[in-house]
LUMDOKOL-718536 format. One record per residue (C-alpha): residue in three letters; x, y, z. Coordinates in pm, whole numbers, plus 32768, in hexadecimal, padded with zeros to 4 digits. Layout:
<nodes>
{residu Ala | east X | north Y | up Z} $
...
</nodes>
This chain:
<nodes>
{residu Met | east DF81 | north A015 | up E4CE} $
{residu Glu | east DF35 | north A110 | up E5EB} $
{residu Asp | east E037 | north A19D | up E6A5} $
{residu Thr | east DFE1 | north A0B5 | up E7FD} $
{residu Glu | east E032 | north 9F9E | up E73E} $
{residu Ile | east E163 | north 9FED | up E6B1} $
{residu Val | east E209 | north A081 | up E7F9} $
{residu Asp | east E17B | north 9F2C | up E87D} $
{residu Leu | east E26F | north 9E95 | up E77A} $
{residu Tyr | east E37E | north 9F5E | up E803} $
{residu Leu | east E344 | north 9EE2 | up E95A} $
{residu Ala | east E349 | north 9D62 | up E8E7} $
{residu Arg | east E480 | north 9DD8 | up E84C} $
{residu Asn | east E3C5 | north 9D54 | up E708} $
{residu Glu | east E4BD | north 9DA1 | up E5AA} $
{residu Asp | east E365 | north 9DFE | up E50D} $
{residu Ala | east E34B | north 9F36 | up E5CB} $
{residu Ile | east E448 | north 9FD2 | up E50C} $
{residu Val | east E3A2 | north 9F5D | up E3BA} $
{residu Arg | east E250 | north 9FFF | up E437} $
{residu Thr | east E2CE | north A133 | up E4C3} $
{residu Glu | east E36D | north A162 | up E31E} $
{residu Glu | east E224 | north A0C4 | up E296} $
{residu Lys | east E147 | north A202 | up E362} $
{residu Tyr | east E247 | north A2E6 | up E3A7} $
{residu Gly | east E39A | north A2DF | up E2B7} $
{residu Arg | east E2F2 | north A3F1 | up E1CE} $
{residu Gly | east E2A4 | north A4BE | up E2E6} $
{residu Leu | east E3ED | north A4AC | up E377} $
{residu Arg | east E4D2 | north A4CB | up E229} $
{residu Lys | east E433 | north A61C | up E21D} $
{residu Ile | east E49E | north A6AA | up E344} $
{residu Ile | east E607 | north A607 | up E31D} $
{residu Ser | east E60E | north A6A0 | up E1AB} $
{residu Ser | east E5D3 | north A813 | up E216} $
{residu Val | east E73B | north A7E2 | up E2FA} $
{residu Leu | east E7F0 | north A6F9 | up E22C} $
{residu Asp | east E825 | north A69B | up E099} $
{residu Asp | east E7A2 | north A562 | up DFF9} $
{residu Glu | east E8FA | north A4AF | up E04F} $
{residu Ala | east E8DE | north A4E0 | up E1D8} $
{residu Cys | east E777 | north A484 | up E1C8} $
{residu Lys | east E72E | north A347 | up E1D4} $
{residu Glu | east E841 | north A2E0 | up E2CF} $
{residu Cys | east E78F | north A3DE | up E3D3} $
{residu Glu | east E66A | north A325 | up E35F} $
{residu Asn | east E702 | north A1E2 | up E3E3} $
{residu Asp | east E792 | north A29B | up E50A} $
{residu Val | east E657 | north A31A | up E57B} $
{residu Tyr | east E5BB | north A1C1 | up E585} $
{residu Leu | east E705 | north A13D | up E60D} $
{residu Arg | east E6DB | north A269 | up E761} $
{residu Ala | east E55F | north A20A | up E757} $
{residu Trp | east E5A5 | north A090 | up E79F} $
{residu Asp | east E6B0 | north A109 | up E8A0} $
{residu Leu | east E59C | north A1E6 | up E926} $
{residu Ile | east E482 | north A11D | up E95D} $
{residu Pro | east E466 | north A0A3 | up EA58} $
{residu Pro | east E488 | north A151 | up EB3D} $
{residu Asn | east E3D5 | north A245 | up EAA5} $
{residu Glu | east E267 | north A1DB | up EA28} $
{residu Pro | east E1F0 | north A2F8 | up E910} $
{residu Arg | east E0BA | north A278 | up E8AD} $
{residu Asp | east DFF0 | north A3CE | up E8CA} $
{residu His | east E0EC | north A483 | up E7E6} $
{residu Phe | east E1BF | north A37B | up E74A} $
{residu Phe | east E220 | north A467 | up E601} $
{residu Ala | east E254 | north A582 | up E6EF} $
{residu Phe | east E330 | north A48E | up E7B2} $
{residu Leu | east E3D3 | north A412 | up E65E} $
{residu Gly | east E3D1 | north A582 | up E5B4} $
{residu Lys | east E4A9 | north A606 | up E6F9} $
{residu Ile | east E5AB | north A4F1 | up E6AC} $
{residu Ala | east E5C1 | north A525 | up E55E} $
{residu Arg | east E5D9 | north A677 | up E579} $
{residu Asn | east E6C7 | north A690 | up E676} $
{residu Leu | east E7BB | north A58C | up E5C6} $
{residu Ala | east E795 | north A623 | up E4A0} $
{residu Ile | east E80B | north A778 | up E50B} $
{residu Asp | east E92E | north A6AD | up E5E8} $
{residu Glu | east E999 | north A61E | up E4A5} $
{residu Trp | east E98B | north A78E | up E3D7} $
{residu Arg | east EA47 | north A81A | up E4DE} $
{residu Arg | east EB69 | north A700 | up E4EB} $
{residu Thr | east EB73 | north A716 | up E358} $
{residu Asn | east EB70 | north A890 | up E357} $
{residu Ala | east EC57 | north A904 | up E493} $
{residu Gln | east ED25 | north A9DC | up E3E9} $
{residu Lys | east EC35 | north AA42 | up E2AC} $
{residu Arg | east EABC | north AAD4 | up E2D5} $
{residu Lys | east E9B0 | north AAAA | up E218} $
{residu Ala | east E88D | north ABD2 | up E1D5} $
{residu Thr | east E75D | north AB32 | up E245} $
{residu Met | east E7DE | north AAF7 | up E3AE} $
{residu Ile | east E8A1 | north AC3D | up E3E2} $
{residu Glu | east E744 | north ACE9 | up E353} $
{residu Leu | east E674 | north AC22 | up E462} $
{residu Ser | east E757 | north AC56 | up E587} $
{residu Glu | east E77F | north ADC5 | up E547} $
{residu Glu | east E604 | north ADF6 | up E501} $
{residu Leu | east E5DB | north AD58 | up E66E} $
{residu His | east E6E7 | north ADAE | up E713} $
{residu Glu | east E64E | north AEFC | up E796} $
{residu Cys | east E55E | north AE5C | up E867} $
{residu Met | east E62A | north AD24 | up E903} $
{residu Pro | east E720 | north AD56 | up EA2F} $
{residu Ala | east E860 | north ACEC | up E9FC} $
{residu Gly | east E8BC | north ABBC | up EABE} $
{residu Asn | east E9FF | north AB02 | up EB60} $
{residu Ser | east E9B7 | north AB04 | up ECC8} $
{residu Val | east E9CB | north AA3B | up EDB3} $
{residu Glu | east E813 | north AA2D | up EDDC} $
{residu Gly | east E814 | north AA09 | up EC6A} $
{residu Glu | east E767 | north A8BA | up EC6E} $
{residu Val | east E62F | north A94F | up ED74} $
{residu Leu | east E62E | north AA9F | up ECA4} $
{residu Ala | east E610 | north A9F4 | up EB65} $
{residu Arg | east E4B1 | north A937 | up EBFE} $
{residu Glu | east E450 | north AA4E | up EC60} $
{residu Leu | east E47F | north AB05 | up EB34} $
{residu Lys | east E3FB | north A9E7 | up EA69} $
{residu Lys | east E29B | north AA1F | up EB59} $
{residu Ala | east E298 | north AB87 | up EB04} $
{residu Ile | east E2CB | north AB4E | up E9B5} $
{residu Asn | east E1AA | north AA30 | up E9A9} $
{residu Ser | east E0DC | north AB36 | up EA90} $
{residu Phe | east E13B | north AC51 | up E970} $
{residu Leu | east E0CA | north AB70 | up E844} $
{residu Ser | east DFA8 | north AAE5 | up E8F0} $
{residu Ala | east DEF3 | north AC4C | up E91E} $
{residu Arg | east DF3A | north AC9E | up E7D6} $
{residu Ser | east DE45 | north AC43 | up E694} $
{residu Gln | east DE53 | north AAEA | up E5E0} $
{residu Thr | east DED8 | north AB99 | up E49D} $
{residu Glu | east DFF1 | north AC43 | up E566} $
{residu Arg | east E03B | north AB1F | up E61B} $
{residu Lys | east E04C | north AA85 | up E4DC} $
{residu Ile | east E121 | north AB67 | up E416} $
{residu Phe | east E219 | north AB7F | up E518} $
{residu Leu | east E246 | north A9FE | up E55B} $
{residu Arg | east E26A | north A9E6 | up E3EC} $
{residu Arg | east E390 | north AACA | up E3F0} $
{residu Tyr | east E437 | north AA9E | up E522} $
{residu Trp | east E410 | north A917 | up E55D} $
{residu Tyr | east E3D7 | north A8A6 | up E407} $
{residu Phe | east E4CA | north A9C5 | up E351} $
{residu Asp | east E3C8 | north A9D9 | up E253} $
{residu Thr | east E429 | north AB37 | up E170} $
{residu Val | east E34D | north AC69 | up E12B} $
{residu Pro | east E2C8 | north ABB8 | up DFD9} $
{residu Glu | east E29D | north AA72 | up E093} $
{residu Ile | east E1C8 | north AB1C | up E1AA} $
{residu Ser | east E107 | north AC04 | up E09B} $
{residu Lys | east E08B | north AAD1 | up DFA8} $
{residu Arg | east E042 | north A9F8 | up E0D0} $
{residu Tyr | east DF42 | north AAD3 | up E17F} $
{residu Gly | east DEE2 | north AB9B | up E03A} $
{residu Tyr | east DF48 | north AD06 | up E0CC} $
{residu Thr | east E049 | north ADF1 | up E03B} $
{residu Gln | east E1AF | north ADE6 | up E083} $
{residu Gly | east E16C | north AF65 | up E11F} $
{residu Lys | east E06D | north AE9E | up E223} $
{residu Val | east E153 | north AD8F | up E260} $
{residu Lys | east E26C | north AE8E | up E2BD} $
{residu Ser | east E18B | north AF96 | up E35A} $
{residu Val | east E0F2 | north AE5C | up E460} $
{residu Leu | east E265 | north ADE7 | up E45D} $
{residu His | east E2F0 | north AF6A | up E4CC} $
{residu Arg | east E1D3 | north AF89 | up E5B4} $
{residu Met | east E1DD | north AE5A | up E6A7} $
{residu Arg | east E35E | north AE83 | up E6C8} $
{residu Gly | east E318 | north AFCC | up E736} $
{residu Glu | east E213 | north AF52 | up E81B} $
{residu Leu | east E2E1 | north AE4F | up E899} $
{residu Lys | east E3F8 | north AF0B | up E8FD} $
{residu Glu | east E320 | north AFCE | up E9AA} $
{residu Val | east E2A0 | north AEAC | up EA83} $
{residu Leu | east E3E8 | north AE31 | up EAB0} $
{residu Glu | east E47F | north AF76 | up EB28} $
{residu Lys | east E368 | north AF9E | up EBF7} $
{residu Glu | east E37F | north AE53 | up ECC3} $
{residu Gly | east E52B | north AE91 | up ECB1} $
{residu Tyr | east E5AB | north ADAC | up EBB0} $
{residu Leu | east E637 | north AED4 | up EAFF} $
{residu Asn | east E6F7 | north B000 | up EB83} $
{residu Asp | east E664 | north B144 | up EB2D} $
{residu Asp | east E7C3 | north B1C9 | up EA86} $
{residu Lys | east E7B3 | north B09E | up E947} $
</nodes>
């Protein structure tokens, strides 16, 4: 079933929309969720994704980007759940990824944070669109899907050294772009 047909089911408030979504995208959503949560919490989070999609369609009509729409919901719900269950604990993977990007991301929590977040999103998207397809894939696999360096290496047939090098170089270039555009202070 095509994405537009599935979205039409949501718009018609037909519960088959959830069944069709799970059939077509369940595996991909579980991959996103399981990169953040353990198997026990994964199924519950997946169900929450379908519920959130049900609540968000309408007013949204993500016909042209349905999996990206679902993936964003899945990722955000998984991270929120991870934060809830690990409020007092630290998990190495999330800390490692946070530290990797820490130097090239501005600190938030200001009144204009929402506007800044939108502008920052545009700047990052522009940065990524100027990169090669290989670089974009590696960057997104690492920082969107939370894949490990060995997983990325295996997926694309590169050495781990090449993957680490691409990521290191891109973080540095992203930091330069964000500094140039005023998102980062020079003293960071």
